[in-house]
C-alpha positions as CSV (number, residue, x, y, z in Angstrom):
1,X,-4.4,-13.0,9.5
2,X,-7.0,-12.1,12.1
3,X,-10.5,-10.8,11.6
4,X,-11.4,-9.5,14.7
5,X,-7.7,-8.1,15.3
6,X,-7.4,-6.4,12.6
7,X,-11.2,-4.9,12.9
8,X,-10.2,-3.6,16.1
9,X,-6.6,-2.0,15.2
10,X,-8.6,0.2,12.7
11,X,-11.4,1.1,15.0
12,X,-8.8,2.8,17.2
13,X,-7.4,4.8,14.6
14,X,-10.5,5.5,12.8
15,X,-11.5,9.0,14.4
16,X,-8.0,10.3,13.3
17,X,-7.0,7.7,11.0
18,X,-6.5,10.2,8.2
19,X,-3.7,12.4,9.6
20,X,-2.1,9.0,11.0
21,X,-1.8,8.0,7.5
22,X,-0.5,10.6,5.8
23,X,2.2,10.7,8.7
24,X,3.3,7.6,8.2
25,X,2.6,6.9,4.6
26,X,4.5,9.0,2.2
27,X,3.3,10.2,-1.2
28,X,-0.1,8.5,0.0
29,X,-2.0,11.3,-1.8
30,X,-0.2,11.1,-4.6
31,X,-0.9,6.9,-4.8
32,X,-4.5,7.8,-4.5
33,X,-4.1,10.3,-7.7
34,X,-2.5,7.5,-9.4
35,X,-5.1,4.9,-8.4
36,X,-7.6,7.0,-10.1
37,X,-6.0,8.8,-12.8
38,X,-4.9,5.6,-14.4
39,X,-8.0,3.6,-14.4
40,X,-9.6,2.6,-17.9
41,X,-11.0,5.5,-20.2
42,X,-12.8,3.3,-22.6
43,X,-15.9,2.2,-21.1
44,X,-17.9,2.9,-18.2
45,X,-17.9,1.9,-14.9
46,X,-21.7,1.4,-13.3
47,X,-20.9,-1.6,-10.9
48,X,-18.0,-0.4,-8.2
49,X,-16.6,-2.5,-5.3
50,X,-14.4,-1.3,-2.6
51,X,-12.5,-3.9,-1.0
52,X,-11.3,-2.2,2.4
53,X,-12.3,0.8,2.6
54,X,-11.0,2.4,6.1
55,X,-12.8,5.6,6.7
56,X,-13.4,6.9,3.1
57,X,-10.5,8.8,1.5
58,X,-10.9,7.2,-1.5
59,X,-14.2,6.3,-0.5
60,X,-15.4,9.9,-1.2
61,X,-13.4,10.1,-4.5
62,X,-14.4,7.4,-5.9
63,X,-18.2,8.6,-5.3
64,X,-17.3,11.7,-6.9
65,X,-15.2,10.2,-9.7
66,X,-19.0,8.1,-10.6
67,X,-21.6,10.2,-9.6
68,X,-23.9,7.8,-11.2
69,X,-22.4,4.5,-10.1
70,X,-23.8,1.9,-7.8
71,X,-21.0,1.5,-5.4
72,X,-20.6,-0.9,-2.8
73,X,-17.7,0.4,0.1
74,X,-16.3,-2.8,2.4
75,X,-15.0,-3.0,5.5
76,X,-13.9,-5.2,8.5
77,X,-13.9,-2.1,11.0
78,X,-17.5,-1.2,11.9
79,X,-16.1,1.9,13.5
80,X,-14.2,3.0,10.2
81,X,-17.0,2.0,8.2
82,X,-19.7,4.5,10.3
83,X,-17.1,6.7,9.4
84,X,-17.0,6.4,6.2
85,X,-20.4,6.3,5.9
86,X,-20.8,9.6,7.8
87,X,-18.7,11.5,5.1
88,X,-20.8,10.1,2.2
89,X,-24.4,10.0,3.2
90,X,-27.4,7.4,2.6
91,X,-27.6,7.6,-1.1
92,X,-29.4,4.5,-2.9
93,X,-26.8,4.3,-5.1
94,X,-24.1,3.4,-2.2
95,X,-23.7,0.5,-0.1
96,X,-22.1,-0.4,3.6
97,X,-20.7,-4.0,3.9
98,X,-19.5,-5.1,7.2
99,X,-17.4,-7.8,6.1
100,X,-14.0,-9.7,5.3
101,X,-13.6,-9.1,2.1
102,X,-12.3,-13.1,1.9
103,X,-15.7,-14.0,2.3
104,X,-17.5,-11.9,-0.2
105,X,-19.7,-13.7,-2.3
106,X,-20.8,-11.7,-6.0
107,X,-22.9,-13.1,-9.3
108,X,-20.2,-13.7,-12.2
109,X,-19.9,-11.0,-14.4
110,X,-21.8,-8.2,-11.9
111,X,-18.5,-5.6,-11.2
112,X,-17.1,-3.8,-13.5
113,X,-14.4,-2.3,-11.5
114,X,-12.7,-3.5,-8.0
115,X,-10.5,-1.0,-6.7
116,X,-8.8,-1.2,-3.0
117,X,-6.0,0.9,-1.3
118,X,-3.7,-0.4,1.5
119,X,-5.6,-3.4,2.2
120,X,-4.9,-6.2,0.0
121,X,-1.5,-6.7,2.1
122,X,-3.3,-7.9,4.7
123,X,-3.8,-11.4,3.2
124,X,-1.0,-14.3,2.6
125,X,0.0,-15.4,-0.7
126,X,-2.3,-18.2,-0.8
127,X,-5.1,-15.9,-0.3
128,X,-4.4,-13.1,-2.5
129,X,-4.4,-15.8,-5.0
130,X,-7.6,-16.6,-3.8
131,X,-8.9,-13.1,-3.9
132,X,-7.5,-12.2,-7.7
133,X,-9.8,-15.5,-8.7
134,X,-12.4,-14.2,-7.1
135,X,-12.5,-10.8,-8.4
136,X,-11.9,-11.7,-12.1
137,X,-14.6,-14.0,-11.8
138,X,-17.4,-11.2,-10.2
139,X,-15.4,-8.9,-13.0
140,X,-18.1,-7.7,-16.3
141,X,-16.3,-8.2,-19.7
142,X,-14.0,-5.4,-19.9
143,X,-13.6,-4.8,-15.8
144,X,-10.9,-3.5,-14.4
145,X,-9.4,-4.6,-10.5
146,X,-7.0,-1.5,-9.8
147,X,-5.4,-1.7,-5.8
148,X,-2.4,0.3,-4.7
149,X,-0.8,-1.9,-1.8
150,X,2.8,-2.4,-0.2
151,X,5.4,-5.0,-1.5
152,X,8.4,-6.4,-0.8
153,X,11.5,-5.5,-2.6
154,X,13.1,-7.9,-4.6
155,X,16.0,-8.5,-2.6
156,X,15.9,-8.3,1.2
157,X,18.8,-5.5,1.0
158,X,16.5,-3.6,-1.2
159,X,13.4,-4.3,1.0
160,X,15.7,-2.9,4.5
161,X,16.7,0.4,2.3
162,X,12.6,0.3,1.7
163,X,12.2,0.2,5.6
164,X,14.9,2.9,6.3
165,X,13.5,5.8,3.9
166,X,10.2,4.9,5.3
167,X,10.9,5.4,8.8
168,X,12.9,8.5,7.8
169,X,10.2,10.4,5.9
170,X,7.7,9.2,8.7
171,X,9.4,10.9,11.7
172,X,10.4,14.2,9.2
173,X,6.4,14.1,8.1
174,X,5.9,14.8,12.0
175,X,5.2,10.5,13.3
176,X,6.9,9.3,16.9
177,X,8.7,6.7,17.5
178,X,5.4,5.3,19.4
179,X,3.1,5.9,16.6
180,X,6.1,4.1,14.2
181,X,6.6,1.3,16.8
182,X,2.4,1.3,16.1
183,X,2.8,0.5,12.7
184,X,5.6,-1.7,12.8
185,X,3.7,-4.5,15.3
186,X,0.8,-4.2,13.4
187,X,3.0,-5.2,10.5
188,X,4.9,-8.0,12.3
189,X,1.3,-9.4,13.0
190,X,-0.8,-8.6,9.8
191,X,0.6,-7.9,7.2
192,X,2.2,-9.7,4.3
193,X,4.3,-8.2,1.6
194,X,4.6,-10.0,-1.0
195,X,6.6,-9.7,-4.4
196,X,5.2,-6.9,-6.7
197,X,6.4,-9.0,-9.5
198,X,4.9,-12.7,-8.1
199,X,1.4,-10.8,-7.6
200,X,1.6,-9.5,-11.0
201,X,2.0,-13.1,-12.5
202,X,-0.7,-14.4,-10.2
203,X,-3.3,-11.8,-11.7
204,X,-1.8,-13.1,-15.6
205,X,-2.6,-16.5,-14.3
206,X,-6.0,-16.3,-13.0
207,X,-6.2,-15.0,-17.2
208,X,-6.4,-10.7,-16.5
209,X,-4.9,-9.1,-19.7
210,X,-3.1,-5.7,-19.5
211,X,-1.7,-6.1,-15.9
212,X,1.2,-3.6,-15.0
213,X,2.3,-1.2,-12.6
214,X,1.0,2.0,-12.9
215,X,3.1,4.0,-10.5
216,X,5.6,3.2,-6.8
217,X,7.6,4.7,-4.3
218,X,9.4,2.4,-2.0
219,X,7.1,-0.5,-0.5
220,X,4.0,0.9,-2.5
221,X,2.7,0.4,-6.4
222,X,0.1,1.1,-7.5
223,X,-1.4,-2.2,-10.0
224,X,-4.1,-2.4,-12.7
225,X,-5.6,-5.8,-14.7
226,X,-8.0,-5.8,-16.8
227,X,-10.7,-8.5,-17.8
228,X,-11.0,-9.1,-21.9
229,X,-13.8,-7.5,-23.1
230,X,-14.0,-11.0,-25.2
231,X,-17.2,-12.8,-24.1
């Protein structure tokens, strides 16, 4: 993935990102609901990082759900990050970091919750595994890593069926051929859809427990993993 090219792509979309994504991603709001609703309820999250915050659709929900938490919003697109900041304001507890999240370096045990929506798929398989190891190190005991993203089908036939239904649903929602082709060009150049089963396995290999898929529709799934509270 070319950091600059991905940033430029989302810079171009930043002003209209929400409208575009709701046309092109079926059940987008339901996915965000699942991402938050299934968060562990047995502990407080006071230090949170959102990886790939974009223009802030999840960010706004996070800030509302955790009004006392310190939250870091990270994105590679400066324009998207600016839109996110304009929606959330400049409260002291909120930080906005223009950064490729593969290059983040947080202290061990300093994060209670790492969360992400439709961003991890920009990483290759090797980069995903590295990120999972980094997140595990960042998390405090009992911390959680939760992300919603796109995944391959278990077979090429299932993957093709997912893509077929995705296009039909996007067109029904008002997307155009040009808009669809824009997403597909970006996907061919920058997206890496790995198997859900593989990613669940990679998380377990890092030491995460309670690894599960808590919601899924076509390519999209919500994954949750915990770091053991036992030191």
